[in-house]
MILUMFI-856863 format. One line per 4 residues: number of its first residue (from 1); their letters; for each residue x, y, z of C-alpha. Coordinates in steps of 0.5 Angstrom, whole numbers. Each point is the difference from the previous one (the first is absolute). Layout:
<atoms>
NUM	a	X,Y,Z | ...;
</atoms>
This chain:
<atoms>
1	msek	51,36,14 | -5,2,2 | -8,-4,0 | -2,6,-5;
5	nhqn	5,-2,-5 | -1,-7,0 | -7,2,-2 | 3,3,-6;
9	cplt	4,-7,-1 | -2,-4,-6 | 1,-7,2 | -4,2,7;
13	qalv	-6,3,-3 | 0,-6,-5 | 0,-5,6 | -6,5,3;
17	vvgg	-4,-3,-6 | 2,-6,-1 | 3,-3,7 | -4,-2,5;
21	kwkp	-2,-8,2 | -5,0,-5 | 1,4,-7 | 5,-4,-3;
25	iiis	-3,-6,2 | -8,3,-4 | 5,1,-6 | 3,-5,-1;
29	hlkn	-7,-5,0 | -1,6,-5 | 5,-1,-4 | -3,-5,-5;
33	spkr	-7,2,-1 | -6,4,4 | -2,-2,7 | -7,1,2;
37	fgql	0,1,7 | -3,-7,3 | 6,-3,-5 | 5,5,4;
41	hvli	-3,-3,7 | 1,-6,-2 | 7,0,-2 | 2,4,6;
45	pnis	-3,-3,6 | 3,3,6 | -3,7,-3 | -6,3,3;
49	rkvl	-6,2,-5 | 1,7,4 | 8,0,-2 | 0,-3,-7;
53	ttql	-5,6,-1 | 4,4,3 | 5,-1,-3 | -2,1,-7;
57	qelv	-4,6,1 | 7,3,1 | 3,-4,-6 | -6,3,-4;
61	rdkl	1,6,3 | 8,0,-2 | -2,-2,-8 | 4,-7,1;
65	itrh	-7,-3,0 | -6,1,-4 | -7,-1,2 | -4,-4,-6;
69	eyae	-8,0,2 | -4,-4,-5 | -7,2,-2 | -4,-6,3;
73	sppk	-4,-3,5 | 3,-3,5 | 5,6,0 | 7,-2,-3;
77	veyr	6,4,2 | 8,-3,-2 | 7,3,2 | 6,1,-5;
81	ltkk	7,3,0 | 0,5,-4 | 6,1,-5 | 4,5,5;
85	teel	0,-6,5 | 2,-6,-5 | 6,3,1 | 1,-1,6;
89	vpif	-1,-8,-1 | 8,-1,-3 | 2,4,7 | -5,-4,5;
93	rsla	3,-6,-5 | 7,3,2 | -1,1,7 | -4,-7,1;
97	ewgm	7,-2,-2 | 4,4,4 | -5,-3,6 | 2,-7,-2;
101	ylve	7,1,1 | -1,3,7 | -3,-5,2 | 4,-6,-3;
105	denk	6,4,4 | -4,1,7 | -1,-7,-1 | 8,-3,-1;
109	hds	1,5,6 | -5,-3,4 | 3,-8,-1;
</atoms>
């Protein structure tokens, strides 16, 4: 299959949008309640502020999360999942279960 054909693959497109190191973690932290930038930064201590900002902007751009600004001083901004992304949560849960299977299987082989 050529590179061009991979671009039309629905799975490839889905992974481009939600893949990577940080986006699944951000989505996971937003699944139960909206969070502010600072809260997310505390919950994900190994991410730089710049990378968190970029990842949030991409998730907003792709309509996977919303950025809600409150008209108050100091400014307050919250991020929350969209309906489309709420549908991903069970899929991520299943992937996490599969990942646990892989970890356990790998640990069996290392013993």
